[in-house]
Backbone of each chain as ProteinMPNN parsed JSONL, in Angstrom:
{"seq_chain_A": "MKIRLIILGAVASWAVMAGLAEPLPKADGKVSATILPLDAKTAKVKYETATFGLG", "coords_chain_A": {"N_chain_A": [[-27.336, 56.215, 26.421], [-28.627, 57.778, 24.681], [-26.864, 59.126, 23.517], [-25.184, 57.404, 22.335], [-27.785, 56.873, 20.334], [-27.239, 58.696, 18.745], [-24.837, 58.543, 17.603], [-25.066, 56.372, 15.983], [-26.512, 57.281, 14.639], [-25.264, 58.989, 13.608], [-23.273, 57.334, 11.411], [-24.598, 55.766, 9.981], [-25.845, 57.491, 8.506], [-23.777, 58.236, 7.274], [-22.606, 55.698, 5.988], [-25.069, 55.388, 4.198], [-24.43, 57.777, 2.201], [-21.869, 57.133, 1.423], [-22.328, 54.784, -0.1], [-24.36, 56.092, -1.758], [-22.865, 58.142, -3.015], [-21.279, 58.221, -6.135], [-18.941, 56.929, -7.809], [-15.56, 59.056, -8.01], [-13.688, 59.802, -10.68], [-10.434, 59.458, -11.559], [-7.694, 61.268, -12.539], [-5.236, 59.153, -13.279], [-4.002, 58.005, -15.189], [-4.228, 55.293, -16.267], [-5.578, 53.092, -18.076], [-9.574, 52.597, -18.589], [-11.34, 51.327, -20.296], [-11.957, 48.076, -21.86], [-13.139, 46.588, -23.95], [-12.998, 46.34, -26.147], [-10.366, 44.326, -29.012], [-8.425, 46.188, -29.217], [-8.139, 48.54, -27.257], [-8.249, 46.735, -25.328], [-4.857, 46.086, -25.217], [-3.931, 48.142, -24.658], [-4.75, 49.544, -22.539], [-2.975, 47.876, -20.696], [-0.872, 49.259, -20.36], [1.475, 50.994, -19.722], [1.046, 54.358, -18.337], [1.647, 57.999, -18.911], [0.03, 60.427, -16.893], [-0.889, 64.103, -18.322], [-2.824, 67.031, -17.949], [-4.042, 69.696, -19.102], [-4.998, 73.213, -19.171], [-7.596, 75.069, -22.083], [-8.768, 77.595, -23.628]], "CA_chain_A": [[-28.404, 55.942, 25.397], [-28.819, 58.623, 23.854], [-25.055, 59.755, 23.113], [-25.286, 56.267, 21.498], [-28.788, 56.294, 19.642], [-26.828, 59.857, 17.941], [-23.275, 58.029, 17.098], [-25.689, 55.495, 15.439], [-27.47, 57.893, 13.343], [-24.566, 59.18, 12.18], [-22.607, 56.481, 10.873], [-25.573, 55.408, 9.324], [-26.222, 58.666, 7.48], [-22.067, 58.726, 6.159], [-22.457, 54.677, 5.033], [-25.674, 55.493, 3.354], [-23.21, 58.876, 1.842], [-20.529, 56.915, 0.576], [-23.397, 54.403, -0.597], [-24.67, 56.273, -3.046], [-21.986, 58.688, -4.155], [-20.445, 58.042, -7.396], [-17.003, 57.128, -7.616], [-14.966, 60.134, -9.006], [-12.624, 58.994, -11.428], [-8.993, 59.718, -11.388], [-6.412, 61.346, -13.849], [-3.995, 57.844, -13.058], [-2.901, 57.312, -16.465], [-4.89, 53.873, -16.033], [-7.587, 53.011, -19.148], [-10.467, 51.653, -18.297], [-12.024, 50.941, -21.195], [-11.26, 46.751, -22.33], [-14.257, 46.031, -24.313], [-12.678, 46.249, -27.665], [-8.919, 44.389, -28.201], [-7.117, 47.423, -28.408], [-8.263, 48.688, -25.823], [-7.251, 45.765, -23.873], [-4.051, 46.172, -25.302], [-3.699, 50.14, -24.688], [-5.453, 49.189, -21.494], [-1.802, 47.491, -20.488], [0.443, 49.851, -21.211], [1.738, 52.067, -18.442], [0.657, 55.4, -18.697], [2.023, 58.99, -17.558], [-0.835, 61.985, -17.44], [-0.948, 65.554, -18.569], [-3.288, 67.695, -18.086], [-4.273, 71.012, -19.433], [-6.681, 73.645, -19.832], [-7.509, 75.798, -22.892], [-9.835, 78.15, -23.551]], "C_chain_A": [[-28.452, 56.589, 24.02], [-28.177, 59.689, 22.271], [-25.389, 58.495, 21.47], [-26.23, 55.769, 20.156], [-27.704, 57.961, 18.06], [-25.223, 58.958, 17.028], [-24.031, 57.005, 15.826], [-25.851, 55.858, 14.233], [-26.393, 58.536, 12.246], [-23.309, 59.122, 10.889], [-23.444, 55.864, 9.718], [-25.827, 55.785, 7.949], [-25.04, 58.972, 6.364], [-21.874, 56.821, 5.96], [-23.46, 55.05, 3.513], [-25.489, 56.278, 1.891], [-22.974, 57.724, 0.554], [-21.14, 55.632, -0.009], [-23.734, 54.737, -1.821], [-23.454, 56.838, -3.498], [-21.802, 57.835, -4.96], [-19.442, 58.351, -6.937], [-15.992, 58.474, -8.219], [-13.787, 59.713, -9.989], [-11.343, 59.64, -11.659], [-8.337, 60.413, -12.87], [-5.474, 60.316, -13.319], [-3.516, 57.324, -14.26], [-3.467, 56.084, -16.642], [-6.329, 54.365, -17.018], [-7.843, 51.918, -18.889], [-11.385, 51.097, -18.906], [-11.025, 49.89, -21.602], [-11.746, 46.279, -22.696], [-13.513, 45.077, -25.315], [-10.555, 45.693, -27.927], [-7.953, 45.4, -28.211], [-7.33, 48.51, -27.146], [-8.056, 48.184, -24.222], [-5.901, 45.639, -23.573], [-3.346, 46.33, -25.127], [-3.681, 49.925, -22.798], [-3.4, 48.815, -20.137], [-0.784, 47.913, -20.013], [0.873, 51.312, -19.562], [2.385, 53.849, -18.623], [0.993, 56.892, -18.147], [0.459, 59.499, -18.008], [-0.264, 63.095, -17.741], [-2.628, 66.076, -18.774], [-3.037, 69.386, -18.069], [-5.937, 71.465, -19.509], [-6.125, 74.487, -20.694], [-8.792, 75.911, -22.981], [-10.824, 78.866, -24.983]], "O_chain_A": [[-28.369, 56.202, 22.855], [-28.456, 60.283, 21.229], [-25.649, 58.659, 20.278], [-25.957, 54.919, 19.309], [-27.708, 57.937, 16.829], [-24.927, 59.049, 15.837], [-23.452, 56.955, 14.741], [-25.593, 55.312, 13.161], [-26.383, 58.65, 11.021], [-22.768, 59.883, 10.087], [-22.939, 55.52, 8.649], [-25.966, 55.185, 6.883], [-25.074, 59.532, 5.268], [-20.687, 56.587, 5.735], [-23.085, 55.055, 2.341], [-25.972, 55.914, 0.82], [-23.479, 57.505, -0.547], [-20.23, 55.131, -0.669], [-23.556, 54.043, -2.822], [-22.846, 56.195, -4.354], [-22.083, 56.664, -4.707], [-18.981, 59.231, -6.21], [-16.036, 58.397, -9.447], [-12.885, 59.116, -9.399], [-11.549, 60.76, -12.125], [-8.555, 60.023, -14.018], [-4.628, 60.941, -12.679], [-2.752, 56.365, -14.362], [-2.907, 55.646, -17.647], [-7.283, 55.141, -16.976], [-7.254, 50.838, -18.838], [-12.238, 50.416, -18.336], [-9.824, 50.11, -21.753], [-11.563, 45.1, -22.39], [-13.39, 43.855, -25.404], [-9.632, 46.286, -27.368], [-6.958, 45.524, -27.498], [-6.548, 49.046, -26.36], [-7.886, 48.564, -23.063], [-5.45, 45.309, -22.477], [-2.284, 45.707, -25.136], [-2.737, 50.146, -22.039], [-2.976, 49.443, -19.167], [0.086, 47.303, -19.391], [0.352, 52.154, -18.831], [3.483, 54.344, -18.878], [0.667, 57.106, -16.98], [-0.163, 59.171, -19.019], [0.93, 63.199, -17.463], [-3.435, 65.594, -19.569], [-2.27, 70.086, -17.408], [-7.055, 70.979, -19.677], [-4.949, 74.851, -20.665], [-9.701, 75.126, -22.71], [-11.907, 79.412, -24.773]]}, "seq_chain_B": "MISIDFDPKVLKYEDLLEIFWSAHRCDQINTSRQYMNAVFFHDEAQKKAAEKSKAAAAAKQGVGVEEVQTTIAPVGKFTYAEGYHQKYYLTRFGDIRDILTRTYKTEKELADSTVATRLNAYLGSGMKRDWAVFIKELPDYGMPEELEKALSKAAVRMLDEAK", "coords_chain_B": {"N_chain_B": [[-11.192, 71.879, -19.283], [-8.71, 69.254, -19.955], [-7.375, 65.676, -19.839], [-4.659, 63.828, -20.865], [-3.797, 60.707, -21.044], [-0.757, 58.919, -21.835], [1.85, 57.599, -23.299], [5.322, 57.069, -22.439], [7.363, 56.45, -23.707], [6.572, 57.093, -25.976], [5.754, 59.1, -27.005], [6.413, 62.058, -25.302], [6.693, 64.085, -22.792], [7.132, 66.755, -22.899], [6.298, 66.634, -25.381], [4.251, 67.264, -25.902], [3.106, 69.662, -24.23], [4.282, 71.29, -25.689], [3.14, 71.469, -28.179], [0.887, 72.22, -26.967], [1.296, 74.567, -25.71], [1.577, 75.822, -28.337], [-0.655, 76.448, -29.173], [-1.978, 77.961, -27.923], [-2.136, 81.851, -27.271], [0.021, 82.876, -25.545], [0.079, 85.739, -24.037], [-2.828, 86.482, -23.544], [-5.066, 87.054, -21.36], [-6.719, 85.284, -18.779], [-10.136, 85.069, -18.939], [-12.208, 83.751, -17.383], [-12.05, 80.894, -15.625], [-13.239, 78.356, -15.926], [-12.537, 77.95, -18.283], [-9.623, 78.844, -18.692], [-6.167, 79.124, -19.66], [-3.629, 76.822, -19.163], [-0.882, 74.288, -17.695], [-1.395, 71.785, -15.762], [-0.105, 70.926, -13.565], [1.316, 67.295, -12.687], [3.584, 66.028, -11.267], [6.856, 66.9, -9.565], [8.862, 66.503, -11.96], [7.336, 67.057, -14.12], [6.922, 69.936, -13.48], [8.693, 71.153, -13.662], [9.521, 70.765, -15.932], [7.255, 72.329, -17.329], [7.952, 74.976, -16.517], [10.26, 75.447, -17.458], [9.953, 75.556, -20.751], [7.233, 77.434, -20.616], [8.916, 79.526, -20.291], [10.681, 79.576, -23.398], [7.968, 79.016, -24.92], [7.269, 81.539, -25.054], [9.036, 83.605, -25.677], [9.527, 82.686, -28.58], [6.777, 83.313, -29.473], [6.869, 85.761, -28.884], [7.059, 87.11, -26.443], [7.299, 88.982, -23.215], [9.012, 86.8, -20.426], [6.863, 87.651, -17.608], [5.187, 88.381, -19.33], [3.188, 86.921, -19.422], [0.028, 84.572, -19.486], [-0.185, 82.211, -19.237], [-1.489, 79.59, -16.823], [0.517, 78.112, -14.149], [0.053, 75.501, -12.565], [-0.426, 73.54, -9.278], [-1.74, 70.058, -10.605], [-5.448, 69.228, -9.733], [-8.731, 67.84, -8.281], [-9.648, 66.369, -10.954], [-12.485, 65.988, -12.996], [-14.71, 64.244, -15.503], [-16.439, 65.303, -17.957], [-19.298, 66.303, -19.126], [-21.396, 63.749, -20.818], [-22.065, 64.268, -23.653], [-19.945, 65.922, -24.397], [-17.917, 64.45, -24.664], [-15.725, 63.073, -27.096], [-16.206, 64.66, -28.885], [-16.26, 64.848, -32.07], [-16.984, 62.701, -32.707], [-20.012, 63.089, -32.875], [-21.17, 64.251, -35.104], [-21.126, 61.589, -36.63], [-23.518, 59.914, -36.379], [-24.515, 57.203, -37.19], [-21.957, 56.036, -36.159], [-21.458, 56.915, -33.133], [-24.136, 55.903, -31.979], [-23.023, 52.917, -32.371], [-21.149, 52.289, -30.603], [-21.791, 53.566, -28.057], [-23.46, 51.921, -27.146], [-21.402, 49.794, -27.043], [-20.06, 50.376, -25.376], [-20.323, 50.144, -21.852], [-20.143, 52.219, -19.826], [-20.425, 55.728, -20.181], [-18.109, 56.876, -18.899], [-16.437, 54.437, -19.346], [-16.567, 54.548, -22.484], [-15.595, 57.458, -22.544], [-12.624, 56.988, -21.914], [-11.635, 55.035, -23.704], [-9.582, 53.909, -26.106], [-9.532, 52.924, -28.428], [-12.742, 54.822, -29.137], [-11.364, 57.313, -28.75], [-9.244, 57.09, -31.195], [-10.647, 57.086, -33.119], [-12.529, 59.974, -32.898], [-10.426, 61.485, -33.198], [-9.556, 60.845, -35.942], [-11.923, 61.039, -37.327], [-12.283, 64.185, -36.63], [-10.351, 65.748, -37.227], [-11.111, 65.514, -40.345], [-9.37, 65.345, -43.94], [-6.886, 65.576, -42.594], [-5.706, 63.808, -42.053], [-4.358, 60.754, -42.324], [-5.703, 59.128, -44.829], [-5.291, 56.117, -45.757], [-3.75, 54.824, -43.373], [-5.055, 54.841, -42.26], [-7.354, 53.119, -42.577], [-5.817, 51.158, -42.498], [-4.782, 50.157, -39.832], [-7.618, 49.426, -38.883], [-8.416, 47.07, -38.741], [-7.166, 45.777, -36.297], [-8.176, 47.144, -34.703], [-10.161, 45.744, -33.454], [-13.393, 46.062, -33.712], [-16.954, 46.083, -33.52], [-18.512, 44.054, -36.057], [-20.8, 45.634, -37.514], [-19.322, 48.352, -36.95], [-17.112, 48.767, -37.862], [-18.508, 48.594, -40.683], [-19.468, 50.623, -41.026], [-17.764, 52.355, -40.473], [-16.05, 52.682, -42.73], [-18.207, 53.563, -44.834], [-18.249, 56.342, -43.605], [-14.922, 57.176, -44.054], [-15.292, 56.932, -46.415], [-17.22, 58.923, -47.243], [-16.175, 60.998, -45.775], [-13.946, 61.245, -47.637], [-15.185, 61.837, -49.911], [-16.52, 64.129, -49.41], [-13.933, 65.939, -49.261], [-13.424, 66.495, -52.16]], "CA_chain_B": [[-9.611, 70.846, -18.972], [-8.451, 67.667, -21.073], [-6.399, 64.958, -19.687], [-4.665, 63.002, -21.699], [-2.486, 58.909, -20.708], [0.546, 58.867, -23.572], [3.194, 56.108, -23.526], [6.281, 57.781, -22.4], [8.014, 55.451, -24.562], [5.978, 56.429, -27.77], [5.583, 60.805, -26.819], [7.498, 63.075, -24.691], [5.768, 64.883, -21.81], [7.638, 67.753, -23.534], [5.777, 67.321, -26.922], [3.236, 68.079, -25.263], [3.876, 70.9, -24.12], [4.77, 72.041, -27.404], [0.982, 71.602, -29.369], [-0.317, 72.688, -25.768], [1.665, 76.433, -26.161], [1.523, 75.922, -30.146], [-2.707, 76.145, -29.565], [-2.393, 79.791, -28.069], [-1.719, 82.854, -27.15], [0.163, 82.978, -24.263], [0.012, 86.602, -23.219], [-4.044, 86.313, -23.73], [-5.416, 86.716, -20.203], [-7.795, 84.414, -18.696], [-11.347, 85.74, -18.293], [-12.608, 82.242, -16.027], [-11.345, 79.392, -14.617], [-13.633, 77.086, -17.156], [-11.711, 78.601, -20.267], [-8.148, 79.773, -18.728], [-4.95, 78.539, -20.499], [-3.35, 75.659, -17.927], [-0.281, 73.057, -17.235], [-1.726, 71.594, -14.206], [1.42, 69.341, -13.439], [1.087, 65.591, -11.79], [4.732, 65.965, -10.431], [8.037, 67.657, -9.782], [9.443, 66.842, -13.376], [6.177, 67.807, -15.231], [6.636, 70.893, -13.153], [10.425, 72.125, -14.13], [9.299, 70.984, -18.274], [6.808, 73.762, -17.68], [8.565, 76.241, -16.445], [11.192, 76.108, -18.791], [9.121, 75.538, -22.053], [6.933, 78.681, -20.841], [10.348, 80.606, -21.082], [10.642, 78.95, -24.566], [6.735, 79.909, -25.637], [6.688, 83.169, -24.501], [10.274, 83.887, -26.854], [8.496, 81.68, -29.772], [5.317, 83.862, -29.072], [7.691, 87.758, -29.299], [6.678, 88.376, -25.379], [8.198, 89.038, -22.189], [8.165, 85.5, -19.512], [6.182, 88.438, -17.105], [3.924, 88.856, -19.557], [2.679, 85.994, -19.695], [-0.923, 84.595, -17.797], [-0.839, 80.658, -18.836], [-0.921, 79.472, -15.419], [1.185, 76.612, -14.392], [-0.412, 75.118, -11.686], [-0.135, 71.415, -9.381], [-3.21, 69.245, -10.39], [-6.771, 69.293, -8.21], [-9.827, 67.161, -8.81], [-9.906, 65.688, -12.468], [-13.788, 65.409, -13.07], [-15.102, 64.501, -16.445], [-16.972, 66.152, -18.721], [-20.725, 65.187, -19.056], [-21.219, 62.173, -21.723], [-22.073, 65.134, -24.973], [-18.965, 66.983, -24.287], [-17.386, 63.533, -24.737], [-15.804, 62.485, -28.895], [-17.068, 65.661, -29.329], [-16.406, 64.844, -33.448], [-17.883, 61.539, -33.045], [-21.453, 63.332, -32.24], [-21.14, 64.094, -36.662], [-21.468, 60.703, -37.203], [-24.937, 59.958, -35.553], [-24.61, 56.233, -36.609], [-20.834, 55.027, -35.457], [-21.801, 57.052, -32.031], [-24.81, 54.837, -31.425], [-23.023, 52.046, -31.814], [-19.446, 53.27, -29.458], [-22.375, 53.816, -26.791], [-24.269, 50.839, -27.375], [-20.48, 48.201, -27.817], [-19.226, 50.718, -23.966], [-21.073, 50.467, -20.848], [-20.655, 52.947, -19.348], [-19.874, 57.035, -20.606], [-16.649, 56.831, -18.147], [-15.495, 53.669, -20.103], [-15.97, 55.492, -23.607], [-14.002, 58.554, -22.882], [-11.254, 56.537, -21.702], [-11.464, 53.942, -24.706], [-8.242, 54.347, -26.896], [-10.383, 53.029, -29.893], [-12.891, 56.054, -29.437], [-10.602, 58.8, -29.149], [-8.579, 56.985, -32.487], [-11.532, 57.735, -34.1], [-12.873, 61.162, -32.872], [-9.514, 62.143, -33.726], [-9.06, 60.449, -37.715], [-12.971, 61.521, -37.954], [-12.806, 65.243, -36.413], [-9.339, 66.706, -38.755], [-10.823, 65.323, -41.938], [-8.397, 65.685, -44.683], [-5.139, 65.872, -42.691], [-4.971, 62.515, -41.924], [-3.816, 60.13, -43.859], [-6.994, 57.443, -44.597], [-4.455, 54.915, -46.13], [-3.465, 54.112, -42.505], [-6.657, 54.182, -41.028], [-8.018, 51.67, -43.804], [-4.854, 49.301, -42.776], [-5.458, 49.954, -38.961], [-8.928, 49.294, -38.606], [-8.657, 45.532, -38.17], [-6.307, 46.077, -35.5], [-9.366, 47.809, -33.116], [-11.661, 44.721, -33.391], [-14.145, 46.788, -33.552], [-18.211, 44.905, -34.244], [-18.965, 44.065, -37.602], [-21.413, 47.042, -38.181], [-19.104, 49.9, -36.128], [-15.965, 48.564, -39.484], [-19.089, 48.808, -42.473], [-20.177, 52.159, -40.659], [-16.434, 53.472, -40.735], [-15.47, 52.499, -44.176], [-18.981, 54.161, -45.1], [-17.837, 57.332, -42.917], [-14.153, 57.12, -44.842], [-15.52, 57.542, -47.596], [-18.001, 59.644, -47.342], [-14.712, 62.042, -46.121], [-13.495, 61.476, -49.264], [-15.65, 62.755, -51.157], [-16.563, 65.875, -48.704], [-12.556, 66.339, -50.061], [-13.13, 66.23, -53.387]], "C_chain_B": [[-9.039, 69.834, -19.545], [-7.221, 67.528, -20.106], [-6.261, 64.623, -20.371], [-3.561, 61.772, -21.178], [-2.292, 59.208, -22.314], [1.404, 57.773, -22.786], [3.998, 57.183, -23.339], [6.723, 57.05, -23.586], [8.297, 56.476, -26.132], [5.943, 58.663, -27.667], [5.82, 60.886, -25.019], [6.147, 63.868, -23.944], [5.982, 66.461, -22.825], [6.986, 67.844, -25.04], [5.104, 67.52, -27.442], [2.449, 69.054, -24.786], [4.113, 72.002, -25.244], [3.36, 72.197, -27.668], [0.747, 72.19, -27.797], [0.219, 74.994, -26.508], [1.37, 76.7, -27.825], [0.319, 76.67, -30.127], [-3.368, 77.414, -28.91], [-1.741, 80.389, -27.302], [-1.152, 83.131, -25.667], [0.183, 84.293, -23.094], [-1.709, 86.399, -22.871], [-4.235, 85.756, -22.273], [-6.744, 86.003, -19.865], [-8.61, 84.689, -17.998], [-11.949, 84.709, -17.365], [-12.078, 81.749, -16.043], [-12.214, 78.321, -15.463], [-12.77, 77.106, -18.261], [-10.523, 78.859, -20.163], [-7.476, 78.639, -18.485], [-4.205, 77.958, -19.176], [-2.371, 74.584, -17.976], [-1.072, 73.058, -16.076], [-0.721, 70.169, -14.478], [0.787, 69.167, -12.358], [2.16, 65.593, -10.652], [6.015, 67.155, -10.768], [8.526, 68.012, -11.236], [8.631, 67.37, -14.347], [6.091, 69.995, -14.746], [7.427, 72.091, -14.078], [9.766, 72.234, -15.35], [8.005, 72.055, -18.353], [7.063, 74.929, -17.994], [9.191, 76.827, -17.363], [10.316, 75.877, -20.081], [8.261, 77.081, -21.823], [7.749, 79.897, -21.072], [10.559, 80.768, -22.697], [9.498, 79.267, -25.505], [6.857, 81.324, -25.762], [8.358, 84.33, -25.316], [10.363, 83.803, -28.261], [7.428, 82.495, -29.557], [5.752, 85.851, -29.005], [6.704, 88.148, -27.486], [7.642, 88.041, -24.046], [8.141, 87.448, -21.437], [7.061, 86.239, -18.703], [5.338, 88.729, -17.789], [2.559, 88.166, -20.0], [1.533, 84.844, -19.104], [-1.224, 83.535, -18.234], [-0.44, 80.509, -17.669], [-0.347, 78.328, -15.52], [0.607, 76.293, -12.678], [-0.259, 73.615, -11.148], [-1.907, 70.993, -9.954], [-4.539, 69.146, -9.89], [-7.247, 67.805, -8.921], [-9.864, 67.489, -10.029], [-11.287, 65.379, -12.595], [-14.32, 65.117, -13.905], [-15.575, 64.941, -17.196], [-18.118, 65.816, -19.104], [-20.51, 64.441, -21.163], [-21.022, 63.609, -23.171], [-20.967, 65.882, -24.74], [-17.687, 66.21, -25.015], [-17.179, 63.353, -26.489], [-16.624, 63.404, -29.115], [-17.618, 65.519, -31.061], [-16.99, 63.465, -33.64], [-19.4, 62.231, -33.587], [-22.388, 63.825, -33.81], [-21.718, 62.707, -37.491], [-22.194, 59.394, -36.607], [-24.35, 58.095, -35.355], [-23.41, 55.444, -35.724], [-21.003, 55.439, -33.351], [-22.661, 56.347, -31.198], [-24.406, 53.998, -31.551], [-21.749, 52.082, -31.052], [-20.93, 52.929, -27.913], [-22.906, 52.447, -26.548], [-22.578, 49.471, -26.651], [-19.466, 49.253, -25.783], [-20.79, 50.254, -23.14], [-21.434, 51.019, -19.581], [-20.088, 54.49, -20.256], [-18.663, 57.12, -20.262], [-15.676, 56.47, -19.292], [-15.46, 54.412, -22.434], [-15.537, 56.897, -23.966], [-12.947, 57.762, -22.42], [-10.909, 55.366, -22.379], [-10.118, 54.564, -25.739], [-9.234, 54.315, -28.52], [-11.475, 54.768, -30.448], [-12.021, 57.047, -29.984], [-9.386, 58.281, -30.269], [-9.427, 57.655, -32.907], [-11.866, 58.949, -33.96], [-11.374, 61.405, -33.022], [-9.155, 62.294, -35.375], [-10.805, 61.161, -37.944], [-12.988, 63.205, -38.024], [-11.359, 66.08, -37.333], [-9.756, 66.311, -40.078], [-10.244, 64.841, -42.281], [-7.305, 65.392, -44.293], [-4.985, 65.01, -42.482], [-5.26, 61.797, -42.729], [-4.953, 58.494, -43.452], [-6.607, 56.13, -45.005], [-4.12, 53.864, -44.868], [-4.41, 53.593, -41.503], [-7.196, 52.749, -41.565], [-6.876, 50.33, -42.622], [-4.963, 48.909, -40.996], [-6.422, 49.233, -38.314], [-8.879, 47.858, -38.159], [-8.065, 45.412, -36.914], [-7.144, 46.786, -34.104], [-9.71, 46.749, -32.743], [-12.597, 44.862, -33.308], [-15.306, 45.669, -33.473], [-18.314, 44.878, -35.904], [-19.986, 45.56, -38.194], [-20.918, 47.968, -37.727], [-18.235, 49.65, -37.247], [-17.226, 49.004, -40.404], [-18.967, 50.397, -42.203], [-18.761, 53.541, -40.914], [-15.646, 53.675, -42.085], [-16.857, 53.37, -44.671], [-18.631, 55.468, -44.673], [-16.627, 57.717, -43.748], [-14.566, 57.371, -45.744], [-16.157, 58.618, -48.063], [-17.105, 61.662, -46.74], [-13.838, 62.609, -47.421], [-13.71, 62.649, -49.91], [-15.826, 64.519, -50.303], [-14.817, 66.408, -49.466], [-12.967, 67.047, -51.321], [-13.455, 67.75, -53.714]], "O_chain_B": [[-8.907, 69.576, -18.349], [-6.431, 68.369, -19.678], [-7.193, 64.633, -21.175], [-2.414, 62.152, -20.942], [-2.954, 59.492, -23.312], [1.298, 57.372, -21.627], [3.688, 58.247, -23.876], [6.068, 57.34, -24.588], [9.239, 56.643, -26.907], [6.235, 59.257, -28.705], [5.557, 60.193, -24.035], [5.031, 64.132, -24.39], [5.046, 67.082, -23.329], [7.09, 68.834, -25.764], [4.884, 67.816, -28.616], [1.239, 69.188, -24.968], [4.07, 73.224, -25.381], [2.634, 73.113, -27.281], [-0.105, 73.048, -28.026], [-0.212, 75.935, -27.175], [0.979, 77.762, -28.309], [0.162, 77.531, -30.993], [-4.501, 77.874, -29.049], [-0.854, 79.874, -26.621], [-1.867, 83.561, -24.761], [0.255, 84.183, -21.871], [-1.867, 86.106, -21.686], [-3.878, 84.651, -21.865], [-7.737, 86.122, -20.582], [-8.485, 84.728, -16.774], [-12.175, 85.239, -16.277], [-11.095, 82.086, -16.703], [-11.606, 77.261, -15.618], [-12.441, 76.172, -18.992], [-9.942, 79.15, -21.209], [-7.679, 77.67, -17.754], [-4.213, 78.66, -18.165], [-2.956, 73.581, -18.383], [-1.404, 74.071, -15.461], [-0.648, 69.122, -15.122], [0.164, 69.838, -11.535], [1.929, 65.304, -9.478], [6.145, 67.936, -11.71], [8.633, 69.138, -11.722], [9.05, 68.039, -15.292], [5.54, 70.926, -15.334], [7.164, 73.112, -14.714], [9.435, 73.298, -15.874], [7.78, 72.588, -19.439], [6.798, 75.685, -18.929], [9.082, 77.911, -17.936], [9.846, 77.014, -20.027], [8.484, 77.943, -22.673], [7.494, 80.905, -21.731], [10.603, 81.878, -23.228], [9.718, 79.688, -26.641], [6.454, 82.037, -26.681], [8.461, 85.556, -25.336], [11.011, 84.53, -29.014], [6.728, 81.548, -29.199], [5.01, 86.831, -29.077], [5.944, 89.101, -27.318], [8.459, 87.13, -23.912], [7.196, 86.77, -21.841], [5.996, 85.65, -18.889], [4.446, 89.391, -17.259], [1.51, 88.502, -20.549], [2.002, 84.118, -18.228], [-2.397, 83.239, -18.003], [0.604, 80.995, -17.236], [-0.445, 77.558, -16.475], [0.913, 77.045, -11.753], [-0.057, 72.65, -11.886], [-2.951, 71.585, -9.681], [-4.179, 68.356, -9.017], [-6.654, 67.012, -9.653], [-10.064, 68.65, -10.384], [-11.455, 64.213, -12.236], [-15.329, 65.78, -13.665], [-14.56, 65.48, -17.636], [-18.06, 64.69, -19.597], [-19.814, 64.658, -22.155], [-19.889, 63.848, -23.588], [-21.309, 67.014, -25.082], [-16.783, 66.746, -25.655], [-18.169, 63.446, -27.215], [-17.756, 63.143, -29.523], [-18.738, 65.835, -31.462], [-17.456, 63.151, -34.736], [-19.857, 61.865, -34.67], [-23.615, 63.847, -33.917], [-22.418, 62.651, -38.502], [-21.728, 58.271, -36.411], [-23.958, 57.58, -34.308], [-23.624, 54.565, -34.89], [-20.768, 54.614, -32.468], [-22.379, 56.079, -30.03], [-25.104, 53.257, -30.859], [-21.446, 50.945, -31.413], [-20.787, 52.112, -27.003], [-22.594, 51.952, -25.465], [-22.81, 48.498, -25.933], [-18.492, 48.753, -25.219], [-21.915, 50.093, -23.615], [-22.272, 50.763, -18.717], [-19.215, 54.236, -21.087], [-17.882, 57.437, -21.16], [-14.818, 57.099, -19.911], [-14.544, 54.571, -23.241], [-15.242, 57.4, -25.05], [-11.965, 58.338, -22.89], [-10.042, 54.629, -21.909], [-9.951, 55.77, -25.922], [-9.508, 55.192, -29.339], [-11.285, 55.521, -31.403], [-11.9, 57.497, -31.124], [-8.443, 59.071, -30.301], [-9.207, 58.842, -33.145], [-11.577, 59.523, -35.009], [-11.612, 62.192, -32.106], [-8.703, 63.274, -35.967], [-10.845, 61.913, -38.918], [-13.474, 63.754, -39.013], [-11.624, 67.032, -38.067], [-9.022, 66.613, -41.018], [-9.951, 63.791, -41.711], [-6.487, 64.963, -45.106], [-3.777, 64.802, -42.602], [-6.078, 61.889, -43.644], [-5.035, 57.567, -42.646], [-7.285, 55.132, -44.76], [-4.13, 52.637, -44.964], [-4.578, 52.736, -40.636], [-7.358, 51.66, -41.015], [-7.115, 49.197, -42.206], [-5.167, 47.743, -40.657], [-6.197, 48.511, -37.343], [-9.397, 47.592, -37.074], [-8.769, 44.644, -36.259], [-6.796, 46.883, -32.927], [-9.628, 46.588, -31.525], [-13.209, 43.922, -32.8], [-14.963, 44.491, -33.377], [-18.147, 45.809, -36.691], [-19.737, 46.276, -39.164], [-21.681, 48.932, -37.794], [-18.53, 50.533, -38.051], [-16.914, 50.016, -41.031], [-18.485, 51.219, -42.981], [-18.7, 54.724, -41.248], [-14.858, 54.568, -42.396], [-16.314, 54.374, -45.132], [-18.692, 56.128, -45.711], [-16.921, 58.71, -44.412], [-14.105, 58.442, -46.141], [-15.824, 59.229, -49.079], [-17.319, 62.823, -47.087], [-13.374, 63.645, -47.898], [-13.147, 63.682, -50.271], [-15.372, 65.624, -50.6], [-14.824, 67.37, -50.233], [-12.779, 68.262, -51.393], [-13.349, 68.17, -54.866]]}, "name": "protein", "num_of_chains": 2, "seq": "MKIRLIILGAVASWAVMAGLAEPLPKADGKVSATILPLDAKTAKVKYETATFGLGMISIDFDPKVLKYEDLLEIFWSAHRCDQINTSRQYMNAVFFHDEAQKKAAEKSKAAAAAKQGVGVEEVQTTIAPVGKFTYAEGYHQKYYLTRFGDIRDILTRTYKTEKELADSTVATRLNAYLGSGMKRDWAVFIKELPDYGMPEELEKALSKAAVRMLDEAK"}
């Protein structure tokens, strides 16, 4: 019974944390903005992603 | 860190690498991770292109390949910067920035917007851009009328500043 409660508690905590955590955006070559016509048009393009660091 | 989504039919990865190398001294030591000069590759092809471009950049900058401090490493988790870092040049144009902020639902959408990116590039580079092309492009953006008006005003301001 005690073990079942612990497992249930852990699952519930994980579910709450997962729900609260904001999904992190990924650099996946997809443009998400689609509000303006040009955005909607470019959102259909299959982009590649390049990532750089510049000091 | 900057993440660029590009259309490979229009622009090659190698072109971006060339711009990247020309924007910094490759023998400059990276003092902190936050400001390090680095190519973060996404796949094997990008890795090979980056390594190839490193040798070319070293030769162009007159340093040996072994002196190059710029890092070439696999890309990790990319996290968007805070809203006030996004589309930085637009912050000089408060009225335009305000309209864009109202237009997009989230900061991420604004950061991801092609329209906002183009406006940032145009307004940030001042007279280096061809404003005649900009004026021609405007109707294609499909922007709200108030934004188009504000942009026309900004374009005139830029032209006046250049005089």
